[in-house]
Biopython code that builds the backbone (N, CA, C, O; Angstrom):
import numpy as np
from Bio.PDB.StructureBuilder import StructureBuilder

atoms = [
    (1, "MET", "N", (254.332, -6.390, 215.554)),
    (1, "MET", "CA", (253.415, -5.951, 214.443)),
    (1, "MET", "C", (253.230, -7.188, 213.641)),
    (1, "MET", "O", (254.037, -8.117, 213.678)),
    (2, "ARG", "N", (252.073, -7.184, 212.864)),
    (2, "ARG", "CA", (251.716, -8.325, 212.127)),
    (2, "ARG", "C", (251.547, -7.892, 210.640)),
    (2, "ARG", "O", (251.283, -6.747, 210.275)),
    (3, "ALA", "N", (251.743, -8.998, 209.818)),
    (3, "ALA", "CA", (251.494, -8.784, 208.377)),
    (3, "ALA", "C", (250.740, -10.041, 207.930)),
    (3, "ALA", "O", (250.929, -11.125, 208.481)),
    (4, "LEU", "N", (249.872, -9.865, 206.905)),
    (4, "LEU", "CA", (249.140, -11.015, 206.360)),
    (4, "LEU", "C", (249.930, -11.670, 205.281)),
    (4, "LEU", "O", (250.435, -11.018, 204.367)),
    (5, "HIS", "N", (250.033, -12.945, 205.390)),
    (5, "HIS", "CA", (250.814, -13.855, 204.508)),
    (5, "HIS", "C", (249.916, -14.957, 204.160)),
    (5, "HIS", "O", (249.795, -15.845, 205.004)),
    (6, "ALA", "N", (249.232, -15.060, 203.008)),
    (6, "ALA", "CA", (248.170, -15.997, 202.795)),
    (6, "ALA", "C", (248.598, -17.324, 202.184)),
    (6, "ALA", "O", (247.891, -18.318, 202.353)),
    (7, "ASP", "N", (249.700, -17.378, 201.497)),
    (7, "ASP", "CA", (250.097, -18.627, 200.826)),
    (7, "ASP", "C", (251.655, -18.804, 200.921)),
    (7, "ASP", "O", (252.410, -17.837, 200.824)),
    (8, "PRO", "N", (252.063, -19.990, 201.100)),
    (8, "PRO", "CA", (253.500, -20.305, 201.263)),
    (8, "PRO", "C", (254.299, -19.843, 200.022)),
    (8, "PRO", "O", (255.504, -19.637, 200.164)),
    (9, "ALA", "N", (253.748, -19.676, 198.879)),
    (9, "ALA", "CA", (254.434, -19.236, 197.661)),
    (9, "ALA", "C", (254.615, -17.752, 197.663)),
    (9, "ALA", "O", (255.446, -17.242, 196.911)),
    (10, "ASP", "N", (253.870, -17.020, 198.483)),
    (10, "ASP", "CA", (253.988, -15.573, 198.460)),
    (10, "ASP", "C", (255.338, -15.022, 198.818)),
    (10, "ASP", "O", (255.949, -15.488, 199.779)),
    (11, "ASN", "N", (255.850, -14.012, 198.059)),
    (11, "ASN", "CA", (257.049, -13.359, 198.416)),
    (11, "ASN", "C", (256.870, -12.023, 198.964)),
    (11, "ASN", "O", (257.816, -11.263, 199.170)),
    (12, "VAL", "N", (255.626, -11.733, 199.206)),
    (12, "VAL", "CA", (255.223, -10.436, 199.903)),
    (12, "VAL", "C", (254.154, -10.738, 200.961)),
    (12, "VAL", "O", (253.460, -11.753, 200.902)),
    (13, "ALA", "N", (254.056, -9.867, 201.878)),
    (13, "ALA", "CA", (253.002, -9.875, 202.884)),
    (13, "ALA", "C", (252.288, -8.490, 202.947)),
    (13, "ALA", "O", (252.843, -7.476, 202.525)),
    (14, "VAL", "N", (251.137, -8.484, 203.445)),
    (14, "VAL", "CA", (250.383, -7.173, 203.501)),
    (14, "VAL", "C", (250.445, -6.610, 204.976)),
    (14, "VAL", "O", (250.138, -7.311, 205.939)),
    (15, "ALA", "N", (250.841, -5.368, 205.084)),
    (15, "ALA", "CA", (250.886, -4.760, 206.365)),
    (15, "ALA", "C", (249.489, -4.499, 206.832)),
    (15, "ALA", "O", (248.681, -3.967, 206.071)),
    (16, "VAL", "N", (249.168, -4.851, 208.058)),
    (16, "VAL", "CA", (247.793, -4.658, 208.571)),
    (16, "VAL", "C", (247.622, -3.407, 209.376)),
    (16, "VAL", "O", (246.540, -3.091, 209.871)),
    (17, "GLN", "N", (248.740, -2.689, 209.495)),
    (17, "GLN", "CA", (248.746, -1.374, 210.119)),
    (17, "GLN", "C", (249.902, -0.638, 209.526)),
    (17, "GLN", "O", (250.769, -1.236, 208.889)),
    (18, "PRO", "N", (249.930, 0.702, 209.731)),
    (18, "PRO", "CA", (251.124, 1.466, 209.157)),
    (18, "PRO", "C", (252.473, 0.998, 209.769)),
    (18, "PRO", "O", (252.576, 0.785, 210.977)),
    (19, "VAL", "N", (253.455, 0.852, 208.942)),
    (19, "VAL", "CA", (254.767, 0.391, 209.418)),
    (19, "VAL", "C", (255.807, 1.502, 209.236)),
    (19, "VAL", "O", (255.813, 2.254, 208.261)),
    (20, "ARG", "N", (256.651, 1.547, 210.205)),
    (20, "ARG", "CA", (257.782, 2.506, 210.085)),
    (20, "ARG", "C", (259.047, 1.756, 209.795)),
    (20, "ARG", "O", (259.143, 0.572, 210.119)),
    (21, "ALA", "N", (260.067, 2.428, 209.169)),
    (21, "ALA", "CA", (261.345, 1.825, 209.012)),
    (21, "ALA", "C", (261.895, 1.325, 210.208)),
    (21, "ALA", "O", (261.941, 2.066, 211.190)),
    (22, "GLY", "N", (262.346, 0.096, 210.267)),
    (22, "GLY", "CA", (262.992, -0.498, 211.483)),
    (22, "GLY", "C", (261.957, -1.422, 212.237)),
    (22, "GLY", "O", (262.367, -2.298, 212.999)),
    (23, "ASP", "N", (260.663, -1.224, 212.023)),
    (23, "ASP", "CA", (259.640, -2.087, 212.638)),
    (23, "ASP", "C", (259.871, -3.528, 212.260)),
    (23, "ASP", "O", (260.303, -3.784, 211.136)),
    (24, "VAL", "N", (259.619, -4.453, 213.099)),
    (24, "VAL", "CA", (259.814, -5.841, 212.948)),
    (24, "VAL", "C", (258.393, -6.418, 212.816)),
    (24, "VAL", "O", (257.576, -6.271, 213.725)),
    (25, "LEU", "N", (258.109, -7.063, 211.700)),
    (25, "LEU", "CA", (256.796, -7.719, 211.449)),
    (25, "LEU", "C", (256.842, -9.168, 211.618)),
    (25, "LEU", "O", (257.671, -9.851, 211.016)),
    (26, "SER", "N", (256.007, -9.641, 212.389)),
    (26, "SER", "CA", (255.752, -11.149, 212.560)),
    (26, "SER", "C", (254.784, -11.556, 211.468)),
    (26, "SER", "O", (253.629, -11.129, 211.464)),
    (27, "VAL", "N", (255.258, -12.396, 210.526)),
    (27, "VAL", "CA", (254.462, -12.833, 209.370)),
    (27, "VAL", "C", (253.890, -14.214, 209.798)),
    (27, "VAL", "O", (252.691, -14.468, 209.676)),
    (28, "GLU", "N", (254.742, -15.049, 210.276)),
    (28, "GLU", "CA", (254.313, -16.394, 210.679)),
    (28, "GLU", "C", (255.195, -16.681, 211.981)),
    (28, "GLU", "O", (255.999, -15.845, 212.394)),
    (29, "GLN", "N", (255.001, -17.864, 212.576)),
    (29, "GLN", "CA", (255.732, -18.148, 213.754)),
    (29, "GLN", "C", (257.217, -17.988, 213.581)),
    (29, "GLN", "O", (257.886, -17.413, 214.439)),
    (30, "GLU", "N", (257.744, -18.487, 212.484)),
    (30, "GLU", "CA", (259.160, -18.576, 212.247)),
    (30, "GLU", "C", (259.563, -17.502, 211.179)),
    (30, "GLU", "O", (260.731, -17.462, 210.793)),
    (31, "LEU", "N", (258.695, -16.692, 210.727)),
    (31, "LEU", "CA", (258.995, -15.724, 209.690)),
    (31, "LEU", "C", (258.871, -14.277, 210.141)),
    (31, "LEU", "O", (257.747, -13.813, 210.336)),
    (32, "VAL", "N", (259.868, -13.599, 210.304)),
    (32, "VAL", "CA", (259.854, -12.278, 210.732)),
    (32, "VAL", "C", (260.603, -11.376, 209.687)),
    (32, "VAL", "O", (261.545, -11.863, 209.061)),
    (33, "VAL", "N", (260.236, -10.152, 209.492)),
    (33, "VAL", "CA", (260.944, -9.297, 208.535)),
    (33, "VAL", "C", (260.982, -7.852, 209.135)),
    (33, "VAL", "O", (260.041, -7.345, 209.748)),
    (34, "THR", "N", (262.193, -7.246, 208.884)),
    (34, "THR", "CA", (262.326, -5.875, 209.397)),
    (34, "THR", "C", (262.126, -4.957, 208.208)),
    (34, "THR", "O", (262.721, -5.117, 207.142)),
    (35, "ALA", "N", (261.226, -3.956, 208.455)),
    (35, "ALA", "CA", (260.850, -2.967, 207.375)),
    (35, "ALA", "C", (262.057, -1.993, 207.192)),
    (35, "ALA", "O", (262.623, -1.440, 208.135)),
    (36, "SER", "N", (262.387, -1.844, 205.891)),
    (36, "SER", "CA", (263.533, -0.958, 205.588)),
    (36, "SER", "C", (263.033, 0.465, 205.270)),
    (36, "SER", "O", (263.853, 1.359, 205.057)),
    (37, "GLU", "N", (261.730, 0.692, 205.235)),
    (37, "GLU", "CA", (261.200, 1.937, 204.950)),
    (37, "GLU", "C", (259.703, 1.966, 205.383)),
    (37, "GLU", "O", (259.153, 0.917, 205.717)),
    (38, "GLU", "N", (259.056, 3.123, 205.381)),
    (38, "GLU", "CA", (257.651, 3.209, 205.777)),
    (38, "GLU", "C", (256.772, 2.441, 204.776)),
    (38, "GLU", "O", (256.986, 2.500, 203.565)),
    (39, "ILE", "N", (255.814, 1.744, 205.298)),
    (39, "ILE", "CA", (254.902, 0.957, 204.370)),
    (39, "ILE", "C", (253.488, 1.244, 204.906)),
    (39, "ILE", "O", (253.175, 0.866, 206.035)),
    (40, "PRO", "N", (252.591, 1.940, 204.075)),
    (40, "PRO", "CA", (251.288, 2.132, 204.506)),
    (40, "PRO", "C", (250.446, 0.989, 204.729)),
    (40, "PRO", "O", (250.671, -0.052, 204.112)),
    (41, "MET", "N", (249.402, 1.090, 205.634)),
    (41, "MET", "CA", (248.555, -0.055, 205.870)),
    (41, "MET", "C", (247.954, -0.563, 204.572)),
    (41, "MET", "O", (247.503, 0.240, 203.755)),
    (42, "GLY", "N", (247.934, -1.823, 204.363)),
    (42, "GLY", "CA", (247.340, -2.410, 203.214)),
    (42, "GLY", "C", (248.342, -2.491, 202.033)),
    (42, "GLY", "O", (247.993, -3.026, 200.981)),
    (43, "HIS", "N", (249.504, -2.001, 202.182)),
    (43, "HIS", "CA", (250.526, -2.152, 201.186)),
    (43, "HIS", "C", (251.407, -3.395, 201.494)),
    (43, "HIS", "O", (251.301, -3.983, 202.570)),
    (44, "LYS", "N", (252.248, -3.768, 200.563)),
    (44, "LYS", "CA", (253.019, -4.934, 200.632)),
    (44, "LYS", "C", (254.429, -4.689, 201.144)),
    (44, "LYS", "O", (255.009, -3.610, 201.019)),
    (45, "ILE", "N", (254.936, -5.760, 201.726)),
    (45, "ILE", "CA", (256.405, -5.713, 202.160)),
    (45, "ILE", "C", (256.976, -6.982, 201.575)),
    (45, "ILE", "O", (256.311, -8.016, 201.508)),
    (46, "ALA", "N", (258.271, -6.879, 201.136)),
    (46, "ALA", "CA", (258.949, -8.000, 200.527)),
    (46, "ALA", "C", (259.424, -8.983, 201.632)),
    (46, "ALA", "O", (260.087, -8.570, 202.583)),
    (47, "LEU", "N", (259.090, -10.248, 201.501)),
    (47, "LEU", "CA", (259.553, -11.171, 202.562)),
    (47, "LEU", "C", (260.928, -11.719, 202.263)),
    (47, "LEU", "O", (261.586, -12.284, 203.137)),
    (48, "ARG", "N", (261.364, -11.553, 201.025)),
    (48, "ARG", "CA", (262.693, -11.975, 200.661)),
    (48, "ARG", "C", (263.108, -11.072, 199.464)),
    (48, "ARG", "O", (262.293, -10.313, 198.939)),
    (49, "ASP", "N", (264.296, -11.166, 199.080)),
    (49, "ASP", "CA", (264.808, -10.365, 197.955)),
    (49, "ASP", "C", (263.988, -10.797, 196.693)),
    (49, "ASP", "O", (263.797, -11.996, 196.485)),
    (50, "ILE", "N", (263.511, -9.860, 195.869)),
    (50, "ILE", "CA", (262.887, -10.161, 194.636)),
    (50, "ILE", "C", (263.743, -9.559, 193.596)),
    (50, "ILE", "O", (263.828, -8.332, 193.542)),
    (51, "PRO", "N", (264.388, -10.312, 192.759)),
    (51, "PRO", "CA", (265.206, -9.714, 191.680)),
    (51, "PRO", "C", (264.353, -9.161, 190.520)),
    (51, "PRO", "O", (263.287, -9.671, 190.175)),
    (52, "ALA", "N", (264.925, -8.047, 189.933)),
    (52, "ALA", "CA", (264.235, -7.472, 188.872)),
    (52, "ALA", "C", (263.796, -8.446, 187.766)),
    (52, "ALA", "O", (264.589, -9.287, 187.345)),
    (53, "GLY", "N", (262.602, -8.348, 187.313)),
    (53, "GLY", "CA", (262.089, -9.293, 186.296)),
    (53, "GLY", "C", (261.356, -10.489, 186.863)),
    (53, "GLY", "O", (260.656, -11.187, 186.130)),
    (54, "LYS", "N", (261.506, -10.744, 188.175)),
    (54, "LYS", "CA", (260.850, -11.984, 188.779)),
    (54, "LYS", "C", (259.352, -11.463, 189.224)),
    (54, "LYS", "O", (259.028, -10.296, 189.444)),
    (55, "ALA", "N", (258.611, -12.519, 189.292)),
    (55, "ALA", "CA", (257.160, -12.265, 189.699)),
    (55, "ALA", "C", (257.001, -11.892, 191.178)),
    (55, "ALA", "O", (257.708, -12.379, 192.060)),
    (56, "VAL", "N", (256.061, -11.028, 191.384)),
    (56, "VAL", "CA", (255.650, -10.667, 192.703)),
    (56, "VAL", "C", (254.472, -11.498, 192.983)),
    (56, "VAL", "O", (253.483, -11.382, 192.259)),
    (57, "ILE", "N", (254.483, -12.422, 194.079)),
    (57, "ILE", "CA", (253.415, -13.315, 194.304)),
    (57, "ILE", "C", (252.702, -12.958, 195.612)),
    (57, "ILE", "O", (253.310, -12.832, 196.675)),
    (58, "LYS", "N", (251.365, -12.800, 195.473)),
    (58, "LYS", "CA", (250.518, -12.400, 196.552)),
    (58, "LYS", "C", (249.254, -13.363, 196.459)),
    (58, "LYS", "O", (248.680, -13.546, 195.386)),
    (59, "TYR", "N", (248.867, -13.950, 197.607)),
    (59, "TYR", "CA", (247.651, -14.854, 197.637)),
    (59, "TYR", "C", (248.016, -15.984, 196.726)),
    (59, "TYR", "O", (247.076, -16.572, 196.190)),
    (60, "GLY", "N", (249.235, -16.378, 196.468)),
    (60, "GLY", "CA", (249.551, -17.551, 195.711)),
    (60, "GLY", "C", (249.503, -17.312, 194.215)),
    (60, "GLY", "O", (249.645, -18.271, 193.456)),
    (61, "VAL", "N", (249.326, -16.182, 193.784)),
    (61, "VAL", "CA", (249.308, -15.831, 192.277)),
    (61, "VAL", "C", (250.166, -14.587, 191.981)),
    (61, "VAL", "O", (250.269, -13.675, 192.801)),
    (62, "PRO", "N", (250.772, -14.579, 190.792)),
    (62, "PRO", "CA", (251.525, -13.428, 190.355)),
    (62, "PRO", "C", (250.654, -12.171, 190.248)),
    (62, "PRO", "O", (249.576, -12.214, 189.656)),
    (63, "ILE", "N", (251.089, -11.119, 190.785)),
    (63, "ILE", "CA", (250.311, -9.852, 190.683)),
    (63, "ILE", "C", (251.075, -8.798, 189.950)),
    (63, "ILE", "O", (250.544, -7.704, 189.757)),
    (64, "GLY", "N", (252.326, -9.061, 189.515)),
    (64, "GLY", "CA", (253.181, -8.155, 188.828)),
    (64, "GLY", "C", (254.560, -8.672, 188.676)),
    (64, "GLY", "O", (254.831, -9.780, 189.139)),
    (65, "ARG", "N", (255.438, -7.973, 188.075)),
    (65, "ARG", "CA", (256.823, -8.296, 187.950)),
    (65, "ARG", "C", (257.701, -7.133, 188.556)),
    (65, "ARG", "O", (257.441, -5.952, 188.324)),
    (66, "ALA", "N", (258.687, -7.512, 189.294)),
    (66, "ALA", "CA", (259.581, -6.556, 189.868)),
    (66, "ALA", "C", (260.250, -5.727, 188.782)),
    (66, "ALA", "O", (260.965, -6.292, 187.954)),
    (67, "SER", "N", (260.061, -4.473, 188.748)),
    (67, "SER", "CA", (260.655, -3.569, 187.725)),
    (67, "SER", "C", (262.064, -3.229, 188.080)),
    (67, "SER", "O", (262.774, -2.680, 187.237)),
    (68, "GLN", "N", (262.538, -3.531, 189.323)),
    (68, "GLN", "CA", (263.825, -3.361, 189.841)),
    (68, "GLN", "C", (264.006, -4.303, 190.929)),
    (68, "GLN", "O", (263.040, -4.889, 191.417)),
    (69, "ASP", "N", (265.317, -4.497, 191.375)),
    (69, "ASP", "CA", (265.560, -5.376, 192.481)),
    (69, "ASP", "C", (264.838, -4.778, 193.696)),
    (69, "ASP", "O", (264.901, -3.574, 193.946)),
    (70, "ILE", "N", (264.157, -5.645, 194.438)),
    (70, "ILE", "CA", (263.372, -5.284, 195.581)),
    (70, "ILE", "C", (263.885, -6.058, 196.840)),
    (70, "ILE", "O", (263.594, -7.238, 197.035)),
    (71, "PRO", "N", (264.665, -5.320, 197.679)),
    (71, "PRO", "CA", (265.259, -6.077, 198.824)),
    (71, "PRO", "C", (264.232, -6.409, 199.878)),
    (71, "PRO", "O", (263.217, -5.733, 200.048)),
    (72, "ARG", "N", (264.561, -7.540, 200.615)),
    (72, "ARG", "CA", (263.723, -7.989, 201.719)),
    (72, "ARG", "C", (263.486, -6.834, 202.639)),
    (72, "ARG", "O", (264.417, -6.103, 202.976)),
    (73, "GLY", "N", (262.200, -6.648, 203.073)),
    (73, "GLY", "CA", (261.847, -5.607, 203.997)),
    (73, "GLY", "C", (261.398, -4.279, 203.320)),
    (73, "GLY", "O", (260.928, -3.370, 204.005)),
    (74, "ALA", "N", (261.545, -4.171, 201.966)),
    (74, "ALA", "CA", (261.125, -3.090, 201.244)),
    (74, "ALA", "C", (259.709, -2.932, 200.947)),
    (74, "ALA", "O", (258.996, -3.931, 200.856)),
    (75, "HIS", "N", (259.216, -1.685, 200.780)),
    (75, "HIS", "CA", (257.872, -1.402, 200.410)),
    (75, "HIS", "C", (257.661, -1.910, 198.893)),
    (75, "HIS", "O", (258.444, -1.550, 198.015)),
    (76, "VAL", "N", (256.610, -2.731, 198.630)),
    (76, "VAL", "CA", (256.352, -3.218, 197.292)),
    (76, "VAL", "C", (255.042, -2.596, 196.857)),
    (76, "VAL", "O", (253.995, -2.848, 197.454)),
    (77, "HIS", "N", (255.100, -1.826, 195.871)),
    (77, "HIS", "CA", (253.956, -1.125, 195.325)),
    (77, "HIS", "C", (254.233, -0.738, 193.874)),
    (77, "HIS", "O", (255.186, -1.208, 193.252)),
    (78, "ILE", "N", (253.309, 0.195, 193.321)),
    (78, "ILE", "CA", (253.473, 0.504, 191.873)),
    (78, "ILE", "C", (254.806, 1.094, 191.407)),
    (78, "ILE", "O", (255.126, 1.076, 190.218)),
    (79, "HIS", "N", (255.601, 1.634, 192.396)),
    (79, "HIS", "CA", (256.901, 2.229, 192.033)),
    (79, "HIS", "C", (257.901, 1.171, 191.742)),
    (79, "HIS", "O", (258.922, 1.482, 191.129)),
    (80, "ASN", "N", (257.705, -0.017, 192.116)),
    (80, "ASN", "CA", (258.670, -1.063, 191.762)),
    (80, "ASN", "C", (258.048, -2.315, 191.242)),
    (80, "ASN", "O", (258.716, -3.349, 191.273)),
    (81, "ILE", "N", (256.845, -2.324, 190.774)),
    (81, "ILE", "CA", (256.150, -3.482, 190.202)),
    (81, "ILE", "C", (255.672, -3.093, 188.801)),
    (81, "ILE", "O", (255.133, -2.002, 188.617)),
    (82, "GLU", "N", (255.855, -3.939, 187.849)),
    (82, "GLU", "CA", (255.466, -3.732, 186.459)),
    (82, "GLU", "C", (254.071, -4.471, 186.391)),
    (82, "GLU", "O", (253.941, -5.573, 186.924)),
    (83, "ASP", "N", (253.085, -3.883, 185.761)),
    (83, "ASP", "CA", (251.777, -4.423, 185.583)),
    (83, "ASP", "C", (251.898, -5.535, 184.501)),
    (83, "ASP", "O", (252.452, -5.321, 183.423)),
    (84, "ILE", "N", (251.325, -6.794, 184.859)),
    (84, "ILE", "CA", (251.360, -7.866, 183.894)),
    (84, "ILE", "C", (249.992, -8.392, 183.700)),
    (84, "ILE", "O", (249.843, -9.559, 183.339)),
    (85, "THR", "N", (248.920, -7.567, 183.928)),
    (85, "THR", "CA", (247.581, -7.988, 183.682)),
    (85, "THR", "C", (247.285, -8.490, 182.327)),
    (85, "THR", "O", (246.644, -9.531, 182.181)),
    (86, "GLU", "N", (247.724, -7.794, 181.322)),
    (86, "GLU", "CA", (247.462, -8.286, 179.949)),
    (86, "GLU", "C", (248.157, -9.592, 179.628)),
    (86, "GLU", "O", (247.589, -10.460, 178.965)),
    (87, "GLU", "N", (249.338, -9.728, 180.078)),
    (87, "GLU", "CA", (250.083, -10.970, 179.908)),
    (87, "GLU", "C", (249.455, -12.107, 180.595)),
    (87, "GLU", "O", (249.428, -13.201, 180.031)),
    (88, "LEU", "N", (248.915, -11.933, 181.839)),
    (88, "LEU", "CA", (248.236, -12.963, 182.552)),
    (88, "LEU", "C", (246.977, -13.281, 181.898)),
    (88, "LEU", "O", (246.646, -14.462, 181.797)),
    (89, "CYS", "N", (246.213, -12.315, 181.426)),
    (89, "CYS", "CA", (244.942, -12.596, 180.716)),
    (89, "CYS", "C", (245.163, -13.513, 179.524)),
    (89, "CYS", "O", (244.413, -14.459, 179.282)),
    (90, "LYS", "N", (246.221, -13.194, 178.790)),
    (90, "LYS", "CA", (246.506, -14.006, 177.517)),
    (90, "LYS", "C", (246.913, -15.386, 177.984)),
    (90, "LYS", "O", (246.499, -16.347, 177.336)),
    (91, "GLU", "N", (247.680, -15.584, 179.040)),
    (91, "GLU", "CA", (247.999, -16.926, 179.497)),
    (91, "GLU", "C", (246.784, -17.717, 179.934)),
    (91, "GLU", "O", (246.602, -18.875, 179.559)),
    (92, "TYR", "N", (245.916, -17.033, 180.777)),
    (92, "TYR", "CA", (244.749, -17.690, 181.205)),
    (92, "TYR", "C", (243.762, -18.009, 180.027)),
    (92, "TYR", "O", (243.083, -19.035, 180.071)),
    (93, "ASP", "N", (243.686, -17.206, 179.061)),
    (93, "ASP", "CA", (242.853, -17.445, 177.951)),
    (93, "ASP", "C", (243.312, -18.653, 177.140)),
    (93, "ASP", "O", (242.535, -19.530, 176.761)),
    (94, "ALA", "N", (244.743, -18.644, 176.877)),
    (94, "ALA", "CA", (245.273, -19.814, 176.192)),
    (94, "ALA", "C", (245.030, -21.150, 176.980)),
    (94, "ALA", "O", (244.708, -22.194, 176.413)),
    (95, "GLU", "N", (245.209, -21.030, 178.315)),
    (95, "GLU", "CA", (244.923, -22.294, 179.117)),
    (95, "GLU", "C", (243.526, -22.702, 179.078)),
    (95, "GLU", "O", (243.248, -23.896, 178.967)),
    (96, "TYR", "N", (242.614, -21.797, 179.163)),
    (96, "TYR", "CA", (241.173, -22.083, 179.014)),
    (96, "TYR", "C", (240.849, -22.721, 177.645)),
    (96, "TYR", "O", (240.120, -23.710, 177.575)),
    (97, "ARG", "N", (241.373, -22.169, 176.612)),
    (97, "ARG", "CA", (241.118, -22.639, 175.293)),
    (97, "ARG", "C", (241.706, -24.027, 175.100)),
    (97, "ARG", "O", (241.104, -24.865, 174.429)),
    (98, "ARG", "N", (242.870, -24.280, 175.676)),
    (98, "ARG", "CA", (243.552, -25.528, 175.691)),
    (98, "ARG", "C", (242.733, -26.594, 176.333)),
    (98, "ARG", "O", (242.550, -27.689, 175.800)),
    (99, "ARG", "N", (242.224, -26.237, 177.539)),
    (99, "ARG", "CA", (241.389, -27.292, 178.303)),
    (99, "ARG", "C", (240.093, -27.472, 177.641)),
    (99, "ARG", "O", (239.589, -28.594, 177.652)),
    (100, "ALA", "N", (239.453, -26.420, 177.023)),
    (100, "ALA", "CA", (238.179, -26.623, 176.401)),
    (100, "ALA", "C", (238.323, -27.464, 175.187)),
    (100, "ALA", "O", (237.429, -28.254, 174.884)),
    (101, "GLY", "N", (239.450, -27.330, 174.444)),
    (101, "GLY", "CA", (239.713, -28.123, 173.290)),
    (101, "GLY", "C", (240.029, -29.576, 173.625)),
    (101, "GLY", "O", (239.868, -30.426, 172.749)),
    (102, "ALA", "N", (240.459, -29.911, 174.813)),
    (102, "ALA", "CA", (240.876, -31.188, 175.214)),
    (102, "ALA", "C", (239.717, -32.057, 175.608)),
    (102, "ALA", "O", (239.877, -33.257, 175.835)),
    (103, "LYS", "N", (238.499, -31.435, 175.695)),
    (103, "LYS", "CA", (237.234, -32.187, 176.227)),
    (103, "LYS", "C", (236.600, -32.882, 175.113)),
    (103, "LYS", "O", (235.579, -33.544, 175.298)),
]
sb = StructureBuilder()
sb.init_structure("model")
sb.init_model(0)
sb.init_chain("A")
sb.init_seg("    ")
for serial, (resi, resn, name, xyz) in enumerate(atoms, 1):
    if name == "N":
        sb.init_residue(resn, " ", resi, " ")
    sb.init_atom(name, np.array(xyz, "f"), 0.0, 1.0, " ", f" {name:<3s}", serial, name[0])
structure = sb.get_structure()
């Protein structure tokens, strides 16, 4: 089975087909992960343990924060990710204003 892993910084990959517990996903040549639970197509699987409070990284950017410890091979979705959209928007706005003021 395959999973999409777009950036080396990512700590999750996207299942490209439905995954059952125990399925082994080939993410890259040397990176494989065993699913610990069912993962619907298009959902994320943890490539390594993600401690509570740490960023969930997909496509090289943070998409949320782990609301609980997420073990390697677990389904990563809204049940264990905290939304950080507002926080990211404030950071991006501050960075934009800093760069604009530096010109």
